[in-house]
NUGU-750066 format. One record per residue: residue number from 0; chain; x, y, z of N, C-alpha, C in turn. Coordinates in steps of 0.02 Angstrom, whole numbers, padded with zeros to 5 digits, always signed. Example, Ala and Ser with C-alpha at 12.3 -4.5 7.8 and 13.67 -1.06 7.14 Angstrom:
2
   dogu   guvex       nx       ny       nz      cax      cay      caz       cx       cy       cz
      0       A   +00660   -00284   +00390   +00615   -00225   +00390   +00660   -00165   +00390
      1       A   +00642   -00112   +00354   +00684   -00053   +00357   +00645   +00002   +00394
//
This chain:
315
   dogu   guvex       nx       ny       nz      cax      cay      caz       cx       cy       cz
      0       A   +00035   -00047   -00010   -00004   -00005   +00007   +00043   +00055   +00001
      1       A   +00021   +00110   -00057   +00064   +00176   -00037   +00037   +00217   +00021
      2       A   +00072   +00258   +00044   +00047   +00307   +00104   +00017   +00353   +00065
      3       A   +00040   +00379   -00002   +00014   +00440   -00025   -00007   +00407   -00111
      4       A   -00056   +00420   -00132   -00084   +00394   -00191   -00142   +00441   -00222
      5       A   -00119   +00449   -00290   -00174   +00503   -00325   -00194   +00460   -00403
      6       A   -00243   +00464   -00423   -00264   +00426   -00480   -00304   +00468   -00524
      7       A   -00276   +00491   -00571   -00309   +00542   -00634   -00336   +00609   -00591
      8       A   -00292   +00620   -00552   -00325   +00684   -00511   -00314   +00749   -00546
      9       A   -00367   +00781   -00552   -00378   +00844   -00602   -00410   +00894   -00549
     10       A   -00387   +00966   -00569   -00419   +01022   -00528   -00413   +01076   -00579
     11       A   -00483   +01104   -00601   -00494   +01161   -00626   -00522   +01219   -00608
     12       A   -00486   +01281   -00592   -00514   +01328   -00562   -00560   +01358   -00594
     13       A   -00603   +01410   -00567   -00649   +01453   -00604   -00609   +01489   -00646
     14       A   -00633   +01506   -00716   -00604   +01540   -00779   -00564   +01478   -00822
     15       A   -00571   +01413   -00809   -00556   +01372   -00840   -00472   +01352   -00837
     16       A   -00430   +01392   -00785   -00381   +01364   -00769   -00359   +01302   -00746
     17       A   -00326   +01248   -00782   -00319   +01179   -00756   -00251   +01175   -00725
     18       A   -00256   +01163   -00657   -00208   +01161   -00622   -00164   +01100   -00622
     19       A   -00209   +01048   -00616   -00189   +00967   -00619   -00230   +00942   -00673
     20       A   -00187   +00893   -00709   -00221   +00871   -00770   -00213   +00796   -00768
     21       A   -00249   +00755   -00733   -00248   +00684   -00735   -00191   +00669   -00710
     22       A   -00170   +00670   -00639   -00108   +00667   -00604   -00107   +00598   -00572
     23       A   -00055   +00554   -00587   -00047   +00482   -00556   +00002   +00494   -00501
     24       A   +00004   +00479   -00452   +00071   +00481   -00409   +00060   +00429   -00362
     25       A   +00112   +00399   -00342   +00134   +00340   -00285   +00197   +00357   -00239
     26       A   +00184   +00361   -00172   +00233   +00372   -00132   +00231   +00319   -00083
     27       A   +00287   +00281   -00082   +00284   +00212   -00026   +00292   +00258   +00040
     28       A   +00285   +00203   +00092   +00328   +00214   +00161   +00395   +00219   +00159
     29       A   +00417   +00249   +00219   +00487   +00251   +00222   +00535   +00292   +00164
     30       A   +00492   +00342   +00139   +00519   +00375   +00091   +00528   +00456   +00107
     31       A   +00577   +00489   +00076   +00578   +00555   +00085   +00564   +00579   +00006
     32       A   +00517   +00606   -00016   +00477   +00622   -00077   +00486   +00686   -00089
     33       A   +00515   +00715   -00142   +00531   +00790   -00173   +00489   +00788   -00223
     34       A   +00436   +00861   -00212   +00399   +00875   -00274   +00450   +00938   -00302
     35       A   +00449   +00939   -00374   +00486   +01000   -00399   +00440   +01028   -00457
     36       A   +00447   +01084   -00471   +00424   +01113   -00530   +00419   +01184   -00543
     37       A   +00408   +01217   -00576   +00424   +01286   -00583   +00355   +01318   -00544
     38       A   +00348   +01379   -00542   +00311   +01420   -00517   +00237   +01411   -00566
     39       A   +00179   +01393   -00532   +00115   +01384   -00571   +00124   +01319   -00602
     40       A   +00165   +01269   -00588   +00156   +01204   -00611   +00099   +01149   -00569
     41       A   +00076   +01169   -00524   +00025   +01129   -00488   +00045   +01098   -00424
     42       A   +00108   +01117   -00395   +00132   +01091   -00341   +00088   +01103   -00265
     43       A   +00081   +01172   -00267   +00052   +01194   -00218   -00034   +01158   -00220
     44       A   -00061   +01163   -00274   -00136   +01126   -00286   -00139   +01064   -00251
     45       A   -00087   +01026   -00290   -00083   +00961   -00259   -00085   +00938   -00190
     46       A   -00047   +00985   -00155   -00032   +00983   -00082   -00093   +00981   -00050
     47       A   -00139   +01046   -00059   -00181   +01065   -00035   -00240   +01023   -00054
     48       A   -00248   +00984   -00110   -00296   +00939   -00117   -00284   +00872   -00074
     49       A   -00209   +00858   -00060   -00200   +00806   -00027   -00219   +00829   +00058
     50       A   -00222   +00885   +00075   -00243   +00896   +00146   -00307   +00932   +00139
     51       A   -00337   +00923   +00089   -00426   +00935   +00091   -00434   +01007   +00101
     52       A   -00381   +01057   +00086   -00398   +01128   +00073   -00421   +01148   +00035
     53       A   -00410   +01118   -00028   -00452   +01127   -00092   -00475   +01050   -00119
     54       A   -00541   +01040   -00151   -00567   +00998   -00183   -00558   +00980   -00257
     55       A   -00533   +00925   -00271   -00518   +00897   -00339   -00572   +00920   -00372
     56       A   -00568   +00933   -00454   -00611   +00915   -00480   -00647   +00849   -00507
     57       A   -00580   +00813   -00509   -00607   +00737   -00535   -00542   +00699   -00513
     58       A   -00553   +00625   -00522   -00501   +00578   -00492   -00506   +00568   -00423
     59       A   -00455   +00529   -00396   -00472   +00509   -00321   -00386   +00514   -00295
     60       A   -00391   +00523   -00226   -00333   +00525   -00189   -00338   +00498   -00124
     61       A   -00293   +00458   -00109   -00291   +00431   -00029   -00219   +00449   -00004
     62       A   -00235   +00451   +00072   -00175   +00455   +00123   -00182   +00381   +00170
     63       A   -00135   +00347   +00169   -00134   +00292   +00214   -00190   +00241   +00182
     64       A   -00196   +00249   +00121   -00266   +00200   +00102   -00335   +00225   +00113
     65       A   -00345   +00295   +00138   -00395   +00312   +00167   -00425   +00370   +00108
     66       A   -00480   +00373   +00088   -00492   +00431   +00032   -00494   +00495   +00080
     67       A   -00444   +00548   +00036   -00442   +00610   +00054   -00518   +00658   +00090
     68       A   -00548   +00627   +00066   -00633   +00654   +00085   -00653   +00636   +00158
     69       A   -00622   +00598   +00172   -00625   +00574   +00254   -00583   +00600   +00311
     70       A   -00626   +00628   +00358   -00591   +00654   +00413   -00511   +00612   +00446
     71       A   -00540   +00551   +00440   -00497   +00502   +00459   -00431   +00497   +00417
     72       A   -00424   +00523   +00347   -00364   +00514   +00314   -00320   +00569   +00342
     73       A   -00334   +00630   +00385   -00287   +00678   +00395   -00272   +00670   +00464
     74       A   -00283   +00607   +00496   -00263   +00611   +00559   -00186   +00575   +00554
     75       A   -00149   +00583   +00605   -00074   +00564   +00571   -00045   +00605   +00521
     76       A   -00057   +00671   +00519   -00039   +00690   +00451   -00001   +00760   +00489
     77       A   +00063   +00774   +00481   +00096   +00844   +00505   +00106   +00884   +00439
     78       A   +00103   +00955   +00461   +00114   +00997   +00399   +00146   +01049   +00415
     79       A   +00199   +01079   +00394   +00230   +01136   +00391   +00219   +01185   +00331
     80       A   +00171   +01234   +00325   +00155   +01277   +00260   +00212   +01322   +00243
     81       A   +00233   +01346   +00181   +00268   +01394   +00163   +00247   +01453   +00205
     82       A   +00310   +01491   +00227   +00287   +01561   +00259   +00255   +01565   +00319
     83       A   +00258   +01503   +00372   +00217   +01503   +00417   +00205   +01562   +00458
     84       A   +00155   +01581   +00485   +00138   +01650   +00536   +00120   +01619   +00601
     85       A   +00158   +01590   +00638   +00153   +01565   +00704   +00130   +01633   +00741
     86       A   +00085   +01636   +00798   +00084   +01703   +00841   +00152   +01701   +00884
     87       A   +00173   +01768   +00862   +00251   +01794   +00887   +00244   +01796   +00960
     88       A   +00184   +01792   +01003   +00209   +01795   +01074   +00195   +01732   +01112
     89       A   +00186   +01673   +01065   +00203   +01612   +01089   +00271   +01590   +01089
     90       A   +00294   +01543   +01142   +00360   +01523   +01141   +00366   +01462   +01095
     91       A   +00433   +01433   +01089   +00443   +01363   +01046   +00408   +01313   +01068
     92       A   +00404   +01310   +01135   +00358   +01260   +01173   +00289   +01265   +01157
     93       A   +00258   +01337   +01169   +00194   +01352   +01157   +00156   +01320   +01089
     94       A   +00211   +01349   +01035   +00191   +01316   +00968   +00181   +01245   +00965
     95       A   +00222   +01198   +00982   +00219   +01145   +00978   +00155   +01113   +01029
     96       A   +00142   +01141   +01093   +00100   +01106   +01134   +00032   +01129   +01093
     97       A   +00024   +01191   +01064   -00038   +01208   +01013   -00055   +01155   +00969
     98       A   -00006   +01136   +00931   -00030   +01100   +00872   -00036   +01032   +00897
     99       A   +00006   +01008   +00961   +00005   +00944   +00984   -00071   +00929   +01024
    100       A   -00100   +00976   +01050   -00160   +00984   +01075   -00223   +00969   +01032
    101       A   -00208   +01003   +00959   -00252   +01005   +00909   -00248   +00933   +00888
    102       A   -00205   +00910   +00880   -00187   +00825   +00859   -00226   +00775   +00916
    103       A   -00245   +00806   +00963   -00278   +00756   +01027   -00221   +00730   +01072
    104       A   -00170   +00758   +01079   -00128   +00731   +01129   -00126   +00767   +01193
    105       A   -00119   +00731   +01239   -00119   +00771   +01296   -00083   +00740   +01355
    106       A   -00074   +00793   +01424   -00035   +00748   +01466   +00036   +00752   +01461
    107       A   +00054   +00687   +01483   +00134   +00673   +01494   +00158   +00647   +01420
    108       A   +00113   +00621   +01395   +00127   +00616   +01312   +00139   +00677   +01280
    109       A   +00100   +00724   +01289   +00108   +00782   +01262   +00184   +00827   +01274
    110       A   +00187   +00814   +01346   +00245   +00849   +01364   +00311   +00812   +01328
    111       A   +00302   +00744   +01333   +00370   +00707   +01316   +00374   +00715   +01226
    112       A   +00321   +00712   +01201   +00317   +00731   +01124   +00357   +00810   +01114
    113       A   +00326   +00861   +01147   +00352   +00920   +01138   +00431   +00936   +01151
    114       A   +00452   +00903   +01207   +00520   +00895   +01222   +00564   +00862   +01177
    115       A   +00544   +00802   +01156   +00588   +00753   +01088   +00591   +00798   +01040
    116       A   +00542   +00831   +01013   +00551   +00860   +00944   +00599   +00925   +00950
    117       A   +00586   +00962   +01000   +00622   +01025   +01005   +00687   +01003   +01018
    118       A   +00706   +00945   +01047   +00783   +00922   +01045   +00816   +00893   +00977
    119       A   +00762   +00863   +00960   +00773   +00839   +00882   +00802   +00893   +00842
    120       A   +00766   +00948   +00836   +00770   +01008   +00793   +00825   +01056   +00833
    121       A   +00864   +01049   +00892   +00912   +01071   +00912   +00894   +01138   +00946
    122       A   +00826   +01132   +00965   +00796   +01192   +01013   +00779   +01186   +01082
    123       A   +00796   +01149   +01104   +00789   +01115   +01182   +00807   +01180   +01232
    124       A   +00858   +01201   +01217   +00876   +01259   +01255   +00834   +01329   +01246
    125       A   +00809   +01322   +01189   +00766   +01392   +01164   +00685   +01374   +01175
    126       A   +00670   +01335   +01220   +00603   +01307   +01214   +00554   +01363   +01249
    127       A   +00582   +01407   +01293   +00541   +01460   +01321   +00553   +01531   +01303
    128       A   +00581   +01528   +01226   +00588   +01585   +01192   +00534   +01593   +01146
    129       A   +00511   +01670   +01152   +00452   +01678   +01101   +00476   +01682   +01034
    130       A   +00432   +01663   +00986   +00443   +01665   +00912   +00470   +01719   +00890
    131       A   +00466   +01791   +00913   +00472   +01856   +00903   +00541   +01863   +00922
    132       A   +00568   +01824   +00961   +00646   +01840   +00977   +00683   +01780   +00953
    133       A   +00670   +01746   +00914   +00704   +01696   +00868   +00709   +01725   +00786
    134       A   +00774   +01694   +00776   +00797   +01702   +00707   +00736   +01672   +00654
    135       A   +00734   +01691   +00577   +00698   +01652   +00535   +00708   +01582   +00533
    136       A   +00771   +01571   +00545   +00796   +01495   +00537   +00761   +01454   +00607
    137       A   +00783   +01482   +00662   +00758   +01444   +00707   +00680   +01451   +00713
    138       A   +00651   +01494   +00692   +00577   +01495   +00686   +00567   +01442   +00633
    139       A   +00589   +01426   +00590   +00571   +01370   +00535   +00589   +01301   +00563
    140       A   +00630   +01293   +00618   +00640   +01240   +00636   +00590   +01222   +00701
    141       A   +00559   +01270   +00727   +00503   +01268   +00759   +00452   +01246   +00724
    142       A   +00447   +01259   +00667   +00390   +01238   +00621   +00401   +01175   +00599
    143       A   +00464   +01140   +00591   +00479   +01073   +00594   +00453   +01034   +00632
    144       A   +00482   +01061   +00704   +00453   +01028   +00759   +00391   +01009   +00778
    145       A   +00346   +01050   +00761   +00271   +01053   +00773   +00245   +01001   +00721
    146       A   +00276   +01007   +00661   +00250   +00948   +00615   +00257   +00882   +00641
    147       A   +00313   +00873   +00673   +00326   +00805   +00698   +00300   +00787   +00770
    148       A   +00264   +00833   +00802   +00236   +00818   +00861   +00186   +00752   +00857
    149       A   +00184   +00713   +00870   +00135   +00634   +00871   +00150   +00586   +00837
    150       A   +00220   +00600   +00810   +00243   +00569   +00767   +00200   +00539   +00702
    151       A   +00173   +00585   +00666   +00144   +00570   +00602   +00162   +00519   +00553
    152       A   +00129   +00484   +00531   +00157   +00441   +00463   +00167   +00475   +00404
    153       A   +00127   +00531   +00383   +00148   +00578   +00323   +00159   +00647   +00355
    154       A   +00214   +00692   +00339   +00234   +00727   +00351   +00242   +00790   +00283
    155       A   +00193   +00838   +00275   +00208   +00881   +00229   +00249   +00945   +00251
    156       A   +00307   +00949   +00208   +00344   +01026   +00205   +00352   +01061   +00160
    157       A   +00331   +01121   +00166   +00337   +01155   +00108   +00392   +01200   +00132
    158       A   +00451   +01194   +00081   +00505   +01237   +00086   +00540   +01232   +00161
    159       A   +00552   +01184   +00189   +00576   +01172   +00249   +00634   +01203   +00281
    160       A   +00683   +01220   +00227   +00742   +01239   +00239   +00745   +01315   +00228
    161       A   +00693   +01349   +00210   +00694   +01426   +00188   +00726   +01473   +00257
    162       A   +00774   +01514   +00253   +00807   +01527   +00285   +00846   +01492   +00341
    163       A   +00862   +01434   +00340   +00901   +01400   +00384   +00967   +01395   +00364
    164       A   +01019   +01406   +00415   +01091   +01397   +00398   +01113   +01340   +00377
    165       A   +01183   +01326   +00337   +01211   +01267   +00326   +01201   +01234   +00377
    166       A   +01224   +01237   +00428   +01252   +01189   +00478   +01177   +01160   +00508
    167       A   +01125   +01195   +00511   +01064   +01190   +00537   +01021   +01136   +00493
    168       A   +01042   +01156   +00422   +01013   +01120   +00365   +01033   +01063   +00368
    169       A   +01091   +01048   +00381   +01120   +00971   +00381   +01091   +00936   +00458
    170       A   +01075   +00974   +00495   +01048   +00943   +00550   +00966   +00927   +00537
    171       A   +00929   +00954   +00489   +00855   +00943   +00472   +00856   +00878   +00417
    172       A   +00908   +00876   +00386   +00925   +00803   +00349   +00926   +00749   +00389
    173       A   +00961   +00769   +00443   +00973   +00705   +00492   +00905   +00682   +00515
    174       A   +00865   +00739   +00544   +00795   +00730   +00559   +00755   +00693   +00523
    175       A   +00752   +00708   +00463   +00700   +00688   +00405   +00729   +00617   +00391
    176       A   +00785   +00587   +00385   +00824   +00541   +00392   +00784   +00483   +00445
    177       A   +00786   +00521   +00504   +00772   +00471   +00570   +00702   +00462   +00561
    178       A   +00655   +00513   +00540   +00590   +00497   +00530   +00565   +00443   +00476
    179       A   +00596   +00457   +00424   +00577   +00415   +00359   +00614   +00340   +00390
    180       A   +00661   +00326   +00425   +00675   +00263   +00439   +00628   +00227   +00486
    181       A   +00580   +00261   +00524   +00533   +00235   +00561   +00475   +00220   +00507
    182       A   +00479   +00231   +00449   +00432   +00206   +00405   +00378   +00262   +00390
    183       A   +00401   +00323   +00415   +00354   +00380   +00387   +00364   +00405   +00322
    184       A   +00312   +00450   +00284   +00335   +00474   +00224   +00350   +00565   +00242
    185       A   +00406   +00586   +00205   +00418   +00659   +00221   +00411   +00683   +00149
    186       A   +00369   +00720   +00141   +00344   +00749   +00067   +00364   +00821   +00078
    187       A   +00406   +00844   +00036   +00444   +00906   +00024   +00429   +00939   -00041
    188       A   +00413   +00997   -00041   +00403   +01047   -00092   +00437   +01107   -00082
    189       A   +00493   +01100   -00124   +00552   +01136   -00128   +00572   +01173   -00194
    190       A   +00597   +01232   -00188   +00625   +01259   -00252   +00718   +01238   -00255
    191       A   +00727   +01227   -00188   +00806   +01197   -00173   +00827   +01151   -00203
    192       A   +00850   +01136   -00261   +00852   +01071   -00302   +00908   +01041   -00278
    193       A   +00961   +01077   -00251   +01036   +01042   -00217   +01004   +01003   -00156
    194       A   +00963   +01033   -00122   +00930   +01002   -00060   +00893   +00929   -00070
    195       A   +00850   +00949   -00121   +00802   +00885   -00140   +00857   +00826   -00160
    196       A   +00914   +00858   -00204   +00946   +00790   -00224   +00987   +00753   -00168
    197       A   +01009   +00791   -00116   +01030   +00761   -00052   +00989   +00735   -00009
    198       A   +00921   +00764   -00003   +00880   +00717   +00045   +00834   +00671   +00018
    199       A   +00812   +00678   -00040   +00753   +00644   -00062   +00778   +00564   -00101
    200       A   +00729   +00523   -00079   +00739   +00446   -00095   +00709   +00442   -00168
    201       A   +00649   +00479   -00188   +00617   +00486   -00241   +00596   +00556   -00251
    202       A   +00585   +00577   -00324   +00557   +00631   -00338   +00524   +00639   -00400
    203       A   +00467   +00689   -00400   +00433   +00681   -00453   +00436   +00787   -00476
    204       A   +00451   +00775   -00549   +00455   +00839   -00585   +00389   +00850   -00612
    205       A   +00361   +00908   -00597   +00295   +00916   -00630   +00299   +00994   -00663
    206       A   +00254   +00995   -00714   +00241   +01046   -00757   +00178   +01048   -00789
    207       A   +00134   +01109   -00782   +00082   +01112   -00823   +00020   +01065   -00787
    208       A   +00036   +01045   -00722   -00025   +01009   -00699   -00007   +00930   -00710
    209       A   +00046   +00915   -00744   +00066   +00847   -00760   +00133   +00826   -00720
    210       A   +00141   +00757   -00724   +00204   +00720   -00691   +00243   +00727   -00761
    211       A   +00305   +00747   -00760   +00347   +00734   -00823   +00393   +00687   -00808
    212       A   +00432   +00664   -00741   +00463   +00606   -00739   +00445   +00600   -00661
    213       A   +00462   +00538   -00636   +00459   +00517   -00562   +00511   +00459   -00556
    214       A   +00554   +00454   -00501   +00590   +00407   -00491   +00646   +00428   -00450
    215       A   +00697   +00392   -00439   +00759   +00420   -00391   +00779   +00466   -00433
    216       A   +00834   +00501   -00400   +00872   +00561   -00440   +00911   +00536   -00495
    217       A   +00945   +00460   -00478   +00980   +00443   -00527   +00939   +00415   -00583
    218       A   +00878   +00392   -00571   +00850   +00360   -00610   +00832   +00429   -00675
    219       A   +00799   +00478   -00646   +00785   +00551   -00677   +00836   +00563   -00713
    220       A   +00896   +00576   -00683   +00946   +00602   -00718   +00970   +00553   -00789
    221       A   +00975   +00490   -00769   +00993   +00440   -00813   +00952   +00450   -00878
    222       A   +00870   +00453   -00869   +00821   +00466   -00916   +00830   +00522   -00955
    223       A   +00856   +00571   -00932   +00861   +00635   -00964   +00925   +00642   -01011
    224       A   +00978   +00626   -00965   +01047   +00609   -01006   +01042   +00572   -01066
    225       A   +01011   +00512   -01037   +01017   +00456   -01092   +01091   +00420   -01101
    226       A   +01111   +00404   -01160   +01173   +00379   -01165   +01226   +00427   -01178
    227       A   +01217   +00485   -01173   +01264   +00545   -01187   +01313   +00531   -01138
    228       A   +01374   +00529   -01160   +01445   +00525   -01094   +01495   +00582   -01121
    229       A   +01480   +00642   -01104   +01536   +00700   -01117   +01593   +00706   -01063
    230       A   +01640   +00721   -01114   +01712   +00719   -01065   +01742   +00800   -01082
    231       A   +01760   +00850   -01032   +01801   +00906   -01037   +01863   +00898   -01033
    232       A   +01902   +00910   -01078   +01989   +00919   -01073   +02009   +00994   -01086
    233       A   +02056   +00994   -01022   +02088   +01061   -01018   +02166   +01041   -01040
    234       A   +02180   +01082   -01100   +02240   +01077   -01116   +02290   +01145   -01138
    235       A   +02338   +01131   -01157   +02379   +01185   -01208   +02340   +01203   -01266
    236       A   +02368   +01252   -01295   +02326   +01267   -01371   +02336   +01200   -01406
    237       A   +02272   +01192   -01446   +02283   +01131   -01507   +02315   +01151   -01557
    238       A   +02354   +01115   -01591   +02370   +01127   -01671   +02311   +01119   -01704
    239       A   +02307   +01168   -01756   +02247   +01175   -01802   +02223   +01094   -01826
    240       A   +02273   +01068   -01854   +02261   +00998   -01897   +02239   +00964   -01852
    241       A   +02255   +00956   -01785   +02208   +00922   -01731   +02160   +00931   -01721
    242       A   +02144   +01003   -01711   +02071   +01032   -01681   +02023   +01018   -01735
    243       A   +02037   +01031   -01804   +02020   +00996   -01864   +01977   +00921   -01856
    244       A   +02024   +00881   -01832   +02005   +00819   -01830   +01948   +00801   -01770
    245       A   +01972   +00842   -01717   +01923   +00829   -01652   +01853   +00861   -01674
    246       A   +01854   +00913   -01704   +01791   +00954   -01712   +01742   +00901   -01760
    247       A   +01783   +00878   -01834   +01740   +00834   -01870   +01701   +00774   -01816
    248       A   +01736   +00754   -01758   +01714   +00707   -01715   +01656   +00728   -01663
    249       A   +01642   +00801   -01673   +01582   +00815   -01614   +01622   +00868   -01564
    250       A   +01682   +00880   -01552   +01711   +00918   -01510   +01693   +00989   -01504
    251       A   +01682   +01015   -01462   +01668   +01093   -01448   +01711   +01124   -01403
    252       A   +01732   +01171   -01429   +01781   +01228   -01389   +01746   +01263   -01328
    253       A   +01789   +01277   -01282   +01760   +01298   -01220   +01813   +01356   -01200
    254       A   +01788   +01399   -01161   +01855   +01456   -01151   +01919   +01424   -01108
    255       A   +01970   +01457   -01108   +02019   +01448   -01067   +02059   +01376   -01078
    256       A   +02061   +01370   -01144   +02091   +01304   -01188   +02056   +01242   -01160
    257       A   +01993   +01237   -01159   +01951   +01185   -01140   +01928   +01151   -01189
    258       A   +01897   +01094   -01218   +01851   +01078   -01263   +01822   +01023   -01222
    259       A   +01751   +01005   -01247   +01713   +00955   -01225   +01694   +00899   -01286
    260       A   +01710   +00850   -01274   +01673   +00802   -01343   +01638   +00730   -01306
    261       A   +01611   +00706   -01349   +01552   +00654   -01324   +01583   +00587   -01353
    262       A   +01587   +00535   -01296   +01618   +00467   -01309   +01569   +00417   -01303
    263       A   +01576   +00354   -01331   +01524   +00314   -01320   +01546   +00267   -01262
    264       A   +01603   +00259   -01243   +01625   +00218   -01188   +01697   +00258   -01160
    265       A   +01696   +00225   -01094   +01759   +00259   -01057   +01820   +00243   -01083
    266       A   +01839   +00187   -01129   +01899   +00176   -01149   +01918   +00236   -01212
    267       A   +01873   +00260   -01232   +01892   +00319   -01286   +01939   +00367   -01248
    268       A   +01933   +00380   -01189   +01971   +00445   -01161   +02036   +00410   -01163
    269       A   +02068   +00358   -01149   +02131   +00347   -01167   +02160   +00360   -01242
    270       A   +02119   +00340   -01282   +02148   +00356   -01354   +02154   +00433   -01369
    271       A   +02097   +00458   -01348   +02108   +00538   -01359   +02170   +00563   -01310
    272       A   +02168   +00540   -01244   +02246   +00563   -01226   +02308   +00548   -01264
    273       A   +02301   +00502   -01297   +02365   +00468   -01328   +02378   +00509   -01384
    274       A   +02321   +00542   -01423   +02316   +00580   -01482   +02346   +00645   -01462
    275       A   +02326   +00670   -01417   +02356   +00736   -01384   +02426   +00731   -01360
    276       A   +02438   +00687   -01331   +02521   +00680   -01317   +02568   +00669   -01365
    277       A   +02539   +00636   -01429   +02566   +00628   -01487   +02590   +00703   -01518
    278       A   +02540   +00744   -01507   +02549   +00807   -01543   +02579   +00863   -01480
    279       A   +02617   +00829   -01439   +02648   +00851   -01382   +02604   +00908   -01356
    280       A   +02546   +00895   -01339   +02497   +00957   -01304   +02496   +00933   -01237
    281       A   +02500   +00980   -01199   +02508   +00957   -01121   +02423   +00962   -01104
    282       A   +02407   +00913   -01057   +02346   +00895   -01036   +02352   +00906   -00956
    283       A   +02304   +00969   -00952   +02290   +00987   -00879   +02244   +00946   -00830
    284       A   +02193   +00932   -00858   +02144   +00899   -00821   +02096   +00857   -00885
    285       A   +02068   +00813   -00863   +02014   +00777   -00892   +01948   +00763   -00847
    286       A   +01906   +00783   -00867   +01839   +00787   -00820   +01780   +00765   -00856
    287       A   +01738   +00709   -00831   +01684   +00680   -00848   +01630   +00740   -00837
    288       A   +01588   +00758   -00880   +01532   +00797   -00868   +01466   +00771   -00846
    289       A   +01458   +00770   -00765   +01414   +00734   -00745   +01335   +00783   -00724
    290       A   +01292   +00762   -00767   +01218   +00791   -00763   +01195   +00793   -00678
    291       A   +01162   +00841   -00643   +01148   +00837   -00586   +01076   +00847   -00605
    292       A   +01039   +00838   -00539   +00959   +00850   -00533   +00944   +00913   -00554
    293       A   +00978   +00974   -00555   +00954   +01046   -00580   +00982   +01033   -00661
    294       A   +01015   +01000   -00688   +01022   +01007   -00766   +00968   +00972   -00784
    295       A   +00949   +00914   -00752   +00893   +00868   -00782   +00822   +00913   -00782
    296       A   +00825   +00952   -00720   +00762   +00986   -00714   +00741   +01047   -00767
    297       A   +00799   +01071   -00788   +00802   +01139   -00824   +00796   +01100   -00907
    298       A   +00821   +01045   -00925   +00805   +01004   -00971   +00738   +00996   -00985
    299       A   +00714   +00968   -00942   +00642   +00943   -00946   +00592   +00998   -00944
    300       A   +00591   +01039   -00903   +00554   +01097   -00912   +00560   +01146   -00959
    301       A   +00625   +01147   -00991   +00642   +01184   -01050   +00610   +01145   -01104
    302       A   +00604   +01094   -01103   +00577   +01042   -01166   +00505   +01046   -01172
    303       A   +00478   +01042   -01104   +00405   +01059   -01099   +00373   +01109   -01111
    304       A   +00417   +01162   -01101   +00381   +01231   -01129   +00423   +01266   -01189
    305       A   +00446   +01210   -01230   +00478   +01229   -01295   +00540   +01295   -01302
    306       A   +00575   +01291   -01241   +00617   +01336   -01229   +00694   +01315   -01233
    307       A   +00729   +01366   -01245   +00803   +01350   -01267   +00840   +01384   -01210
    308       A   +00867   +01332   -01172   +00897   +01339   -01097   +00966   +01348   -01107
    309       A   +00999   +01394   -01071   +01075   +01386   -01057   +01096   +01334   -01019
    310       A   +01145   +01291   -01031   +01154   +01235   -00993   +01211   +01254   -00957
    311       A   +01211   +01223   -00881   +01267   +01230   -00835   +01331   +01207   -00855
    312       A   +01397   +01253   -00851   +01448   +01219   -00856   +01479   +01168   -00807
    313       A   +01495   +01114   -00813   +01534   +01086   -00767   +01612   +01105   -00742
    314       A   +01627   +01109   -00694   +01695   +01145   -00680   +01737   +01075   -00690
//
């Protein structure tokens, strides 16, 4: 059973704007799942439908196998909205207590949960500090803590690392990993592709209300890159005769005495090095061109929108 599943899910707003177009999504337990897409792709609409904030036009969706139309589906669900505005007069502990009480947790169990979750995000010593006295990053960690109170099986985090410094960001990655190890789903909606690449077991890239690709980061990158295998060489100036030969084989010049060439298999690199040495060309570096999630994202979205995009240069 998938903890989150949608089938042919659509949403059309007044005026005919189609936010979702038959979206099929499956998220297993014990998974950190990343939802990626440009502005207006349908990400927020999907999350709002799953939380019953917005009703779908057609299709179905379940949480833990329960139809999202039933209140029971939302029990055991944690949520951190983007740009949250918790009352500034509440303390870090007060925020967690408030949302824990809303979830029906009381007494010693509430005490334990609040203490445990604030310690988990590194704010145990700040529990009595009011939110107005915390930095943006610390307030964001309070938001993550409240979403974890009660040990929900599904946690939706919208831009969870917004305003969080690199050290605390690494700490949050540890927290998310601990949660998924217990079988929960952490569903992240974020624009920080580098964070998604580090955090998530699976990713879906959406645009215009449709899923373009879903899978592990390596599967998505491999699907976009295909069999293309590029290598960058940094050398002395090449003799014109040698460069003409390389250019005929598809080599492309880059700044600062560099060129990129596509190869079919790694063994070709040795042959290229031999050619360069035979021409008395000094070789400073040989670097495989590795596509990352951001490259794949830009390629997919650019192709989906019929755009020509500038490719990132791999150093």
